[in-house]
C-alpha positions in Angstrom: 35.3 37.8 -51.3 37.0 34.9 -49.3 34.4 32.3 -48.1 33.8 31.3 -44.4 33.3 27.8 -43.3 31.4 27.7 -40.4 31.5 24.7 -38.2 28.7 24.9 -35.6 25.8 27.3 -35.7 24.4 29.3 -32.5 21.3 29.9 -34.2 19.3 32.6 -35.1 19.9 35.9 -34.2 18.3 39.3 -35.4 18.9 42.0 -32.6 22.0 43.2 -34.6 22.8 44.3 -38.2 24.5 41.1 -40.4 27.7 43.4 -40.7 28.0 42.5 -36.7 26.8 38.8 -36.4 29.7 36.1 -35.5 30.2 33.4 -37.7 27.8 30.5 -36.9 25.2 33.3 -36.3 21.8 33.3 -38.5 19.8 35.8 -39.9 16.7 33.2 -41.1 16.8 29.2 -41.5 13.4 28.1 -43.0 12.8 24.5 -42.9 16.0 23.8 -40.7 16.9 22.2 -37.6 19.7 22.8 -35.6 21.8 19.8 -34.1 23.5 19.3 -30.9 26.3 19.8 -32.4 25.9 22.7 -34.3 25.2 21.3 -37.5 22.1 22.2 -39.9 20.0 20.1 -41.2 17.0 19.6 -43.2 13.8 19.7 -41.0 11.8 16.6 -41.0 8.4 16.3 -42.7 5.3 15.4 -41.3 2.3 12.8 -41.4 -1.4 13.3 -41.2 -3.1 11.0 -39.3 -6.2 12.4 -38.7 -8.6 14.2 -41.1 -10.3 17.0 -39.3 -11.3 20.6 -40.7 -9.7 23.5 -38.8 -9.3 21.6 -35.8 -7.7 23.7 -33.0 -6.6 23.3 -28.9 -4.6 20.2 -29.7 -3.5 18.8 -26.4 -2.6 15.5 -24.8 -1.6 13.3 -21.9 -0.4 9.7 -21.9 -2.6 7.9 -24.4 -5.0 11.0 -24.4 -5.4 13.2 -27.1 -8.0 15.9 -27.5 -8.7 18.9 -30.4 -11.6 20.8 -31.2 -13.1 20.9 -35.0 -16.1 23.1 -36.0 -17.7 23.4 -32.2 -17.2 19.5 -31.4 -15.0 18.2 -28.6 -13.1 15.2 -30.2 -11.3 12.3 -28.8 -8.5 10.5 -31.0 -8.7 7.1 -30.9 -5.7 4.5 -30.5 -6.5 4.1 -34.4 -6.4 7.8 -35.0 -10.2 7.6 -35.8 -12.2 10.4 -33.6 -14.7 9.8 -31.2 -17.1 13.3 -30.7 -17.3 13.7 -27.0 -19.3 17.1 -26.7 -21.2 19.5 -29.7 -22.0 22.9 -29.5 -19.1 24.6 -28.3 -17.9 28.1 -28.4 -15.2 28.6 -31.4 -12.9 29.7 -28.8 -9.7 28.1 -27.6 -10.0 25.3 -25.3 -7.6 24.8 -22.5 -7.4 21.1 -20.0 -5.5 20.0 -16.8 -5.9 16.4 -15.9 -5.6 15.1 -12.5 -6.2 11.4 -11.4 -7.2 10.3 -14.8 -10.3 12.8 -14.8 -9.8 15.8 -17.9 -11.2 19.2 -16.8 -11.5 21.6 -19.6 -12.6 25.2 -20.4 -13.1 28.1 -23.1 -13.7 31.1 -21.5 -17.4 30.5 -22.5 -17.9 27.2 -21.3 -16.3 24.4 -18.8 -16.8 20.4 -18.6 -14.8 17.5 -17.6 -13.8 13.8 -18.7 -14.9 10.5 -16.8 -14.1 7.2 -18.5 -14.3 8.6 -22.1 -17.2 10.7 -21.4 -17.8 14.6 -20.7 -20.2 15.7 -18.6 -20.2 18.8 -16.3 -17.9 20.3 -14.3 -19.6 20.5 -10.7 -23.5 21.4 -10.7 -25.3 24.2 -10.8 -26.2 25.5 -7.6 -30.3 24.0 -7.1 -33.2 26.5 -6.5 -34.1 25.8 -3.0 -37.9 23.9 -2.2 -40.9 25.5 -0.9 -41.9 25.0 2.6 -45.2 24.4 4.7 -45.7 24.2 8.1 -47.3 20.1 8.3 -47.7 17.8 11.5 -44.5 16.5 13.4 -42.7 16.9 16.4 -40.1 19.9 16.0 -40.0 22.5 18.6 -41.5 26.4 17.6 -38.5 28.4 16.2 -37.2 29.4 12.6 -35.3 26.4 10.4 -33.2 27.4 7.9 -33.2 24.3 4.6 -31.0 23.7 1.6 -31.2 20.9 -0.8 -27.8 19.5 -2.9 -27.9 17.1 -5.6 -25.7 14.0 -5.3 -23.5 12.0 -8.5 -22.7 8.9 -9.0 -19.4 9.1 -8.1 -20.6 10.5 -4.6 -19.9 14.4 -6.0 -22.2 16.8 -3.8 -23.3 19.9 -5.1 -23.1 23.0 -3.6 -26.2 25.0 -1.9 -26.8 29.6 -1.9 -28.5 31.0 0.5 -31.2 28.9 2.9 -34.6 28.9 2.6 -36.2 29.3 6.1 -39.8 28.7 7.6 -40.7 30.1 11.2 -42.9 26.9 13.3 -45.0 29.1 15.7 -45.5 25.3 17.8 -44.9 22.1 17.4 -45.5 20.7 14.5 -43.2 19.6 11.2 -42.0 21.1 7.4 -43.8 19.9 4.1 -41.0 20.4 1.0 -42.4 21.0 -2.3 -41.3 22.0 -5.7 -38.1 20.3 -5.0 -35.2 20.7 -7.9 -34.1 17.9 -9.9 -30.8 17.4 -12.1 -30.3 15.4 -14.8 -27.0 13.8 -13.2 -27.9 13.4 -9.7 -28.4 10.2 -8.4 -30.0 11.0 -4.9 -30.7 14.5 -3.3 -30.3 15.5 0.5 -31.9 17.9 2.1 -29.9 20.2 5.4 -31.9 20.9 8.1 -30.9 23.4 11.4 -32.1 23.0 14.8 -34.7 25.3 16.1 -33.4 29.1 15.3 -30.1 27.5 14.7 -27.2 28.5 11.4 -25.9 25.5 11.0 -27.5 22.4 8.7 -27.3 19.6 9.2 -28.0 16.3 6.8 -31.9 15.3 7.8 -33.3 13.3 4.6 -31.8 11.3 1.4 -34.1 11.8 -1.2 -34.4 9.7 -4.8 -33.3 12.0 -7.9 -37.4 12.0 -9.2 -38.5 12.7 -5.8 -40.4 16.7 -5.7 -41.5 16.2 -2.4 -40.6 15.3 1.0 -41.8 16.2 4.9 -39.4 16.5 8.1 -41.2 15.9 11.6 -38.3 15.9 14.1 -34.5 16.7 14.5 -33.7 13.6 16.6 -31.2 11.6 14.0 -29.5 14.5 12.3 -26.8 13.6 10.2 -23.6 15.4 8.8 -23.0 19.0 8.7 -23.5 20.6 5.1 -20.1 21.6 4.0 -20.5 23.1 0.6 -23.0 25.6 1.1 -21.7 28.7 -0.8 -19.9 26.5 -2.9 -20.6 27.0 -7.0 -19.3 24.7 -10.0 -16.4 26.9 -11.5 -17.0 29.8 -13.7 -16.4 29.7 -17.5 -12.6 30.5 -17.1 -10.2 30.7 -20.8 -7.6 28.9 -18.0 -7.7 26.3 -16.0 -4.9 23.8 -13.7 -3.9 21.7 -11.0 -1.5 22.7 -8.2 -1.0 21.6 -4.8 -4.9 19.8 -4.4 -6.8 22.6 -5.9 -8.3 22.9 -9.2 -7.7 26.9 -10.6 -9.4 28.6 -12.7 -8.4 32.0 -14.3 -10.8 33.8 -15.5 -10.5 37.6 -17.4 -7.8 38.9 -14.4 -9.5 37.4 -11.8 -7.9 33.5 -10.3 -10.1 31.1 -8.7 -9.3 27.9 -6.7 -11.2 25.3 -5.3 -11.7 24.2 -1.9 -8.8 21.8 -0.8 -9.2 18.6 -3.0 -12.9 19.3 -4.0 -11.9 19.7 -7.4 -15.7 20.8 -8.7 -17.0 23.1 -5.6 -15.3 26.9 -5.7 -15.9 29.7 -2.8 -16.5 32.6 -5.6 -17.6 35.0 -3.2 -15.1 34.6 -0.9 -11.5 32.6 -1.9 -10.4 34.5 -5.1 -7.1 36.5 -6.9 -7.5 39.5 -8.5 -4.5 41.4 -10.4 -4.0 44.3 -12.7 -4.6 42.9 -16.0 -6.0 39.8 -18.0 -4.2 36.4 -16.9 -2.9 35.2 -19.9 -0.5 31.8 -18.3 -1.0 30.3 -15.4 2.1 27.7 -14.6 2.5 25.8 -11.9 5.6 24.4 -10.5 6.6 22.4 -7.5 6.7 25.2 -4.9 4.3 28.2 -6.5 2.5 29.3 -9.6 3.8 31.7 -12.4 1.0 33.9 -13.8 1.2 35.5 -16.9 -0.8 38.6 -18.1 -1.4 41.1 -20.4 0.9 43.4 -18.5 3.4 41.8 -16.3 5.0 38.0 -15.3 4.5 37.0 -12.1 5.5 34.3 -9.4 2.9 33.3 -6.9 5.3 31.6 -3.9 3.9 29.5 -1.4 1.4 26.4 -1.5 -2.0 27.6 -2.0 -4.2 31.1 -1.8 -4.2 31.1 2.5 -0.2 32.0 2.1 0.5 32.9 -1.5 3.3 36.0 -2.0 2.9 38.1 -5.2 6.8 38.9 -6.6 6.9 40.7 -9.7 9.5 38.8 -12.2 9.3 41.0 -15.1 7.1 43.9 -16.5 6.0 42.3 -19.6 3.5 39.6 -20.0 2.8 36.7 -21.6 1.1 35.4 -25.1 -1.6 33.2 -23.8 -1.1 29.0 -25.6 2.9 29.5 -25.5 2.8 27.4 -22.3 5.0 23.8 -22.1 7.2 22.3 -19.9 10.5 20.8 -20.1 14.0 20.1 -18.5 15.7 22.9 -16.8 19.2 22.7 -18.5 18.7 26.3 -19.8 18.1 28.4 -16.9 21.4 30.1 -15.7 21.2 29.5 -12.3 21.6 25.8 -13.1 18.1 25.1 -11.7 16.8 21.5 -12.1 13.6 19.8 -12.5 10.8 20.8 -15.2 10.8 23.9 -16.1 7.9 26.2 -17.5 8.4 27.5 -21.1 6.2 30.4 -22.7 6.5 33.2 -25.0 6.5 37.2 -24.0 5.6 38.9 -26.7 9.3 39.6 -27.5 11.0 37.0 -26.5 10.9 33.3 -24.9 11.1 32.5 -21.0 11.5 30.2 -18.3 10.4 29.8 -14.7 11.3 27.5 -12.9 10.8 26.9 -8.3 11.2 29.1 -5.8 10.8 31.9 -8.5 13.8 31.3 -10.7 13.5 33.2 -13.8 15.5 33.1 -17.3 14.5 35.8 -20.6 16.3 33.1 -22.5 16.1 35.2 -26.1 16.4 38.4 -25.6 20.6 39.1 -26.1 20.1 37.7 -29.6 16.1 37.0 -31.1 13.3 39.2 -30.3 9.6 38.9 -31.4 8.4 42.4 -33.0 5.1 42.3 -30.1 2.7 41.8 -32.5 1.4 38.7 -31.2 -1.8 38.0 -30.0 -2.3 34.3 -29.1 0.1 31.3 -30.3 1.1 27.7 -29.4 4.6 26.5 -27.6 5.8 23.0 -27.2 8.8 21.4 -25.8 10.3 18.5 -27.3 13.6 16.3 -27.4 15.1 15.7 -30.9 18.2 15.2 -32.4 19.8 15.3 -29.2 18.5 18.4 -28.0 15.9 19.7 -26.5 13.9 22.3 -28.7 10.7 24.9 -27.9 9.0 25.4 -30.9 6.7 28.3 -31.1 4.1 29.5 -33.4 2.1 33.1 -32.8 -0.8 34.7 -34.3 -1.1 38.6 -34.5 
């Protein structure tokens, strides 16, 4: 057989029999990289930097690098030593999102936030409303509603649920007892309505340890309560930031935070349901790519009040395979940062304005059995590469 000289390789191909391959097509490539000139080179090796037992959920941004080991959330220090931030975590894949130097995380069971190298809760649990009784005071007769919130060191206020209520039959006051506390709260606020009113207004500021208080007059009521019926995020398996809101995906539902209030979610009011489990969420400049078990969707628009749902493909996405890179591979020439992920059978890319490409369906297809994976975009040997591993 006459030898064939190949000067430029095109990459892997498995959609045809070997007999139909063109020169430069590869049926298999083990420990091989392709250069920007089409040459094959041996894949570079690796160097172990951090010793860990069965680590997973590795993530990094800037100088921050996090991973999970044996139920512990760990931070990698610049000298490659590690610091344990939290223990007792479930073994599920952890997803992270950073905004303004703060990292939020969730694994479908637990959530949290990292501030200045310390882990804390992501939002407050809504406090139980205190008990109320009639006492002396100057409040006119009527029904008064009341509610409690917690205040953290950074000024974050908790939500509060359905208000308590007490009826005053004569001029009197309200005595509060059994006022709840929270380990992260430095102060507490009590809100009270006017007689027979619906709105709650700031009436009392309490210390973190106060368990009783009294309210005698509404002459100096303060600001209106803006966090009623707001809650901490659900324990979702995907977290991300888009256009002034944090989003959490839990099951087949997407929950946005209040605008620029990343720890307050109106769970009973503002949410977006999908037909099947959400597996990836990829925000771009003017919308969000949503991959589910069965579909690829583009949510066009600035927020939940105006999103337009555009179906792009009748197949979904593999959890964990999302990363971002340049847009040079999109057929329409879309520029800027592009989201890359893997469907069950191929690698896909999504850009602004719903620009979508299935990059490998005409050359290379997976067997469709993958349940999860990991994807990473990098520049190497003058080329942009999307690295993918999958777990069936």
